[in-house]
N, C-alpha and C positions, 0 to 999 in steps of 0.2 A: 764644758758643754754649752752649745749655743741655745738660746731660748726660742721656742717655737710657740705658735699661738695656742697649741693645746697644752702647754705648761701654764697658761693663765687660768684664773678661776673662771667658772662657767658664765657668770654675767659679763665679765670683761672679754671673755673670748667671743661671745655673741655680739657684743658691741663692736669689737674689732672686725669681725666678719661682715657686719652690716655696713660699716664704713668702707671696707675693702670692696664690697659688691657695689656700693652706691657712689664711690668716688669720694664723697663728703657726705656729712649728715648734720642736722640740727639736733639739739637735745630733744625738741618735741617729736621730731621724726623717729628718733631712737626709742623714746619712751612708748610711743604708739605701737612700734613693731614688737617690742619686748613685753608690753602691757605691765610696765612698772612706772613708778612716779618719775617726774622730770627731775626731783631732787635727787632721787637714788641714781639716775643716770649722770647727773652733774657730778656727784661724788665720785663715781667710778671714772669719769672722764678727767677729774682733777688728779686722781692718782696715775692714770695712764699717761697724761701729760707730764707729770713729774718724772715718770720713769723713761720718758723720751719716745713713747710709741705714737702718740698723736699730738697734733698741734692745732690751735685754733686760728680762724681768720674770719674777717668780715666781708660779706659780699653785698654790695649795694645795687639793687635792681632799679634804682631811680624812684621808687615809691616808698615813702616812710623811712624808718630807721634801718641801718644796715643790719643784716642777718648774720648772726654768729654761727659759724659752722666749724666742724672738725674734720680733719683728714689725717691720713697716716704719714708719718715722717718716714725718712729713708730707713731708719732702724725699724720702724714699724712694719715696712714693706718686707723686711727680713724676718719677720715672725712667721712668714709663709716660706716654706722650703724652696731653695733655688737650686739650679742644676748647673752652676758655674763650672764645676769640674768637668763634665761631659763636654761643654762648650769649649773649654780650653783645649781638651784633647782632640776634639774635632778640628779646631783652628790650626793646631800643631801639625796634625795628620794631613790636612788639606794643603798646608804651606809646603810640607815635604813632598807629598805626591805630585803637587802641581809644579813646583820649582826646583825640587832637588834637595838632598840633604845638606848641601853647602849653604843654601839660604837659611836653613834652621841654624846651622853652626854660626852664620853670621849674625842672626838674631840673638843667639846666646852670648856671643862675643860682645855685642853691644850692651847686653845686660850686665855683663862682667865688668866692663870698662866704666859703666855708670856707677856701680857699687865701689869699684876700687877708687874713682874720683871722690865719691862721697866720704869714704873711710879714712884714706890716706892722711889727710890733714889732722884727724884726730888721733893718729898713732904716732906721729913724729916725735921722736925723742923717748919713746917708751921701751922698756925691756920687753922680752918675749912674753914673760908671765903677765905683765901690765897690758900688753897688746891683747892677750887671750881674755883677760878679764874685761876689757872693753868690748871685745867681740861677742861676749855672752848677749849682747843687745843686738846682734846681727839681724834679727828679725823684728824685734820690737823692744822698746824701752823697758828695762827691769824685767827681762823675761826670766821667770822662776823656773822654767823648764830646760834652761841652758846652764851648763856648770863647767867649770875647769876642773879636770882631775890630774893629779900628779902621783905617779907610782914609779919608784925606783928611777928618778930623774926623768921620766918619760911624761911629756905634756900631752893631754888629749882634751878635746872640746866635745862635750857630750850633749846631744840634742835629743830631747824627749818628746817634743811636740812640734813636728814639721808642720808649718802653716799650709803647706802644698801637698799634704800627705797622699790624698786620693789620686792627684794627678801624677805625682812623682812614683807611686807604686806601679802605674801602668806605663809611663814613660820615664824611665830612670835616667835618661840622657839629661834631664833637668837638673839633677843632682850635681852634674858637672859644674854648674854655676857656683855652688857653694864651694867645692873642692878647688876650683880655679881662684875664686876670690881670696880664699883663706891662704892659698899657696903664695900668691903675689904679695898679699898684705904682711905675711910673716916671713917672707923672703926664703922659704925652705919648703921642701916637698911635705905634702899633707896627704895621708892615706886614710880612706874610710874603711876602718876595720870591722865595724858593726854596722848593720843596715836594717832600717825598718822593713824594706822589702823582703828581707830574710826572715822576718819574724823575731829580730833580735831585741825589740822593744825600745830601741833607741838607735840613733847614728852616733858613732864614735869616730871623730877625726883625730888620728894621731899626727902629732907634729914632729917631723923628722928633722931635728936641728942639724944632725950630721950630714944632711943632704941639701946644701944651699942650692938655690936655683941659679941658672946662668942668666945673664942679661938678655939673651935672645930667646929665652923660654916663651913658647907660645902662650898668649893670654888665655886661651880656652884649652883646658886640660880634660880630655874625655877619659873617664874612669875605665879601669880594667875590670870588667864585671865577672871575670872567672874566679 
């Protein structure tokens, strides 16, 4: 679960809120607004800085000593809920409506090519099971929510935490990227037998070793949603 500002303790939540509203703040400004001591504010800021939510910087106005101020880091900005999912959906829909479905497919194809280019060197010389084990890190390093399942000599890659979940639920064509990349990296057909979109609680990609792909197989493979 992502941490949001309301998960912080009340004093730190108020400090973060003030810095967000002001753009940056000094310890004395925060202490005055919160009606607590400067030392108490400093101690909270030390912890907030250690956790990566704020950073300090000095501003020199040309008179006297530089003034120490605090502002939010990129991580700190993300304590406030964003709406990237809706923006992504809007961009995809605008792209499709303005330029046609082929443009969207070309975009997805470029994404597929980039992922294949990135992963192919890492998989050279590996067996199927070794490749699958490497591909558990398809989304991020040491992804504990991806696992390789072997039942009756059938290999499947199980995905329990799709990082694009909200967008993929509404625009499932994006899932064709994963299916396409896995197919070309493993050299055989890959079928998604379970889907988060269907409420299965995971996506299960079955590796069909008995169905090797042909050399001229299209890079982008649009899933059959039936």
